[in-house]
ZAVOVEX-738016 format. One record per residue: residue in one letter; x, y, z of N, C-alpha, C in turn. Coordinates in pm, 1 decimal, m for minus. Layout:
REM residues N
{code a n_x X n_y Y n_z Z ca_x X ca_y Y ca_z Z c_x X c_y Y c_z Z}
...
REM end
This chain:
REM residues 40
{code m n_x 22342.0 n_y 4777.6 n_z 24655.9 ca_x 22216.3 ca_y 4833.1 ca_z 24701.6 c_x 22109.9 c_y 4814.3 c_z 24594.2}
{code k n_x 21988.4 n_y 4789.0 n_z 24640.7 ca_x 21877.7 ca_y 4774.6 ca_z 24547.8 c_x 21830.6 c_y 4910.7 c_z 24500.7}
{code r n_x 21788.1 n_y 4914.0 n_z 24377.4 ca_x 21729.6 ca_y 5037.6 ca_z 24325.9 c_x 21582.6 c_y 5041.6 c_z 24365.3}
{code r n_x 21533.5 n_y 5159.9 n_z 24387.6 ca_x 21393.3 ca_y 5175.7 ca_z 24423.6 c_x 21305.4 c_y 5158.8 c_z 24300.6}
{code k n_x 21187.5 n_y 5103.0 n_z 24322.7 ca_x 21092.5 ca_y 5088.7 ca_z 24214.3 c_x 21035.3 c_y 5226.3 c_z 24180.1}
{code r n_x 21034.7 n_y 5257.5 n_z 24055.0 ca_x 20979.1 ca_y 5384.1 ca_z 24008.9 c_x 20836.0 c_y 5361.5 c_z 23962.1}
{code h n_x 20750.8 n_y 5456.0 n_z 23992.9 ca_x 20613.2 ca_y 5448.6 ca_z 23946.5 c_x 20603.5 c_y 5518.8 c_z 23811.7}
{code t n_x 20521.2 n_y 5463.1 n_z 23724.7 ca_x 20500.6 ca_y 5524.7 ca_z 23594.2 c_x 20411.6 c_y 5647.7 c_z 23610.2}
{code p n_x 20415.5 n_y 5738.4 n_z 23515.6 ca_x 20326.7 ca_y 5855.5 ca_z 23523.4 c_x 20179.0 c_y 5815.8 c_z 23532.0}
{code e n_x 20141.0 n_y 5708.1 n_z 23464.2 ca_x 20002.5 ca_y 5662.4 ca_z 23468.7 c_x 19963.8 c_y 5616.9 c_z 23609.0}
{code q n_x 20055.0 n_y 5547.0 n_z 23677.0 ca_x 20028.2 ca_y 5502.3 ca_z 23813.5 c_x 20013.4 c_y 5621.6 c_z 23907.9}
{code i n_x 20097.0 n_y 5721.0 n_z 23890.8 ca_x 20090.8 ca_y 5839.6 ca_z 23976.4 c_x 19958.5 c_y 5912.4 c_z 23956.1}
{code l n_x 19919.1 n_y 5931.3 n_z 23830.5 ca_x 19793.4 ca_y 5999.6 ca_z 23803.0 c_x 19673.4 c_y 5922.5 c_z 23856.4}
{code r n_x 19678.4 n_y 5788.8 n_z 23847.0 ca_x 19568.3 ca_y 5707.2 ca_z 23898.8 c_x 19557.3 c_y 5722.5 c_z 24049.7}
{code r n_x 19670.8 n_y 5721.2 n_z 24119.8 ca_x 19669.2 ca_y 5737.5 ca_z 24265.9 c_x 19617.9 c_y 5875.4 c_z 24306.9}
{code l n_x 19660.6 n_y 5978.2 n_z 24233.8 ca_x 19612.8 ca_y 6112.9 ca_z 24264.4 c_x 19462.6 c_y 6124.0 c_z 24241.2}
{code a n_x 19413.3 n_y 6062.4 n_z 24134.6 ca_x 19270.3 ca_y 6066.0 ca_z 24106.0 c_x 19191.9 c_y 5991.2 c_z 24214.2}
{code e n_x 19245.2 n_y 5878.2 n_z 24261.0 ca_x 19179.0 ca_y 5803.6 ca_z 24368.6 c_x 19172.9 c_y 5887.0 c_z 24495.6}
{code g n_x 19281.6 n_y 5954.8 n_z 24528.6 ca_x 19284.0 ca_y 6038.6 ca_z 24647.4 c_x 19186.8 c_y 6154.3 c_z 24636.8}
{code d n_x 19179.1 n_y 6214.8 n_z 24518.6 ca_x 19085.3 ca_y 6324.6 ca_z 24496.8 c_x 18941.6 c_y 6275.5 c_z 24511.5}
{code e n_x 18913.3 n_y 6159.7 n_z 24457.4 ca_x 18780.2 ca_y 6099.9 ca_z 24469.4 c_x 18744.3 c_y 6076.2 c_z 24616.2}
{code m n_x 18840.8 n_y 6026.0 n_z 24692.3 ca_x 18815.7 ca_y 6000.2 ca_z 24834.9 c_x 18786.9 c_y 6129.6 c_z 24910.0}
{code l n_x 18861.7 n_y 6233.8 n_z 24879.1 ca_x 18839.0 ca_y 6361.8 ca_z 24945.5 c_x 18700.6 c_y 6415.9 c_z 24910.6}
{code n n_x 18656.1 n_y 6394.6 n_z 24787.4 ca_x 18524.4 ca_y 6441.2 ca_z 24746.1 c_x 18411.7 c_y 6361.5 c_z 24810.2}
{code t n_x 18440.6 n_y 6238.7 n_z 24852.0 ca_x 18337.1 ca_y 6156.3 ca_z 24914.5 c_x 18338.7 c_y 6165.2 c_z 25066.3}
{code g n_x 18424.6 n_y 6250.6 n_z 25122.1 ca_x 18418.9 ca_y 6274.9 ca_z 25265.3 c_x 18536.1 c_y 6225.2 c_z 25346.7}
{code a n_x 18635.7 n_y 6163.8 n_z 25285.9 ca_x 18753.1 ca_y 6119.6 ca_z 25362.1 c_x 18833.4 c_y 6243.2 c_z 25404.3}
{code t n_x 18904.6 n_y 6231.3 n_z 25513.7 ca_x 18987.5 ca_y 6343.3 ca_z 25558.2 c_x 19119.5 c_y 6342.2 c_z 25481.1}
{code v n_x 19189.7 n_y 6452.1 n_z 25490.4 ca_x 19319.1 ca_y 6463.4 ca_z 25422.1 c_x 19417.4 c_y 6361.6 c_z 25478.7}
{code a n_x 19407.8 n_y 6330.9 n_z 25606.4 ca_x 19498.3 ca_y 6233.7 ca_z 25667.8 c_x 19465.7 c_y 6091.2 c_z 25625.2}
{code e n_x 19340.0 n_y 6061.8 n_z 25595.2 ca_x 19300.5 ca_y 5926.2 ca_z 25556.9 c_x 19332.4 c_y 5893.4 c_z 25411.3}
{code a n_x 19317.9 n_y 5991.0 n_z 25323.7 ca_x 19330.7 ca_y 5966.0 ca_z 25180.1 c_x 19464.9 c_y 5905.5 c_z 25139.8}
{code p n_x 19579.5 n_y 5958.0 n_z 25182.6 ca_x 19706.1 ca_y 5896.4 ca_z 25139.0 c_x 19725.7 c_y 5755.2 c_z 25193.3}
{code r n_x 19680.2 n_y 5731.3 n_z 25315.2 ca_x 19699.0 ca_y 5599.1 ca_z 25373.7 c_x 19622.9 c_y 5493.9 c_z 25296.7}
{code i n_x 19500.6 n_y 5524.1 n_z 25258.8 ca_x 19417.5 ca_y 5425.0 ca_z 25189.4 c_x 19456.2 c_y 5415.0 c_z 25042.6}
{code s n_x 19480.0 n_y 5528.5 n_z 24975.8 ca_x 19507.7 ca_y 5524.4 ca_z 24832.6 c_x 19647.1 c_y 5470.8 c_z 24802.0}
{code c n_x 19738.3 n_y 5470.6 n_z 24897.0 ca_x 19874.0 ca_y 5420.5 ca_z 24873.3 c_x 19894.1 c_y 5277.9 c_z 24921.8}
{code a n_x 19788.1 n_y 5215.4 n_z 24970.3 ca_x 19799.3 ca_y 5076.9 ca_z 25012.4 c_x 19824.3 c_y 4990.7 c_z 24889.2}
{code p n_x 19902.6 n_y 4886.3 n_z 24901.9 ca_x 19927.9 ca_y 4799.8 ca_z 24785.3 c_x 19799.1 c_y 4738.5 c_z 24734.1}
{code p n_x 19784.6 n_y 4725.7 n_z 24604.3 ca_x 19660.9 ca_y 4670.2 ca_z 24546.9 c_x 19639.2 c_y 4525.4 c_z 24581.9}
REM end
């Protein structure tokens, strides 16, 4: 079985900050995870 890719703490914090920014600019709670978790 393949091991899952782990995200670094820096990557997690960056994603959380992006989601927070989106919520502050008017995105809904349902939209923020979908957009911020899309592959770069």
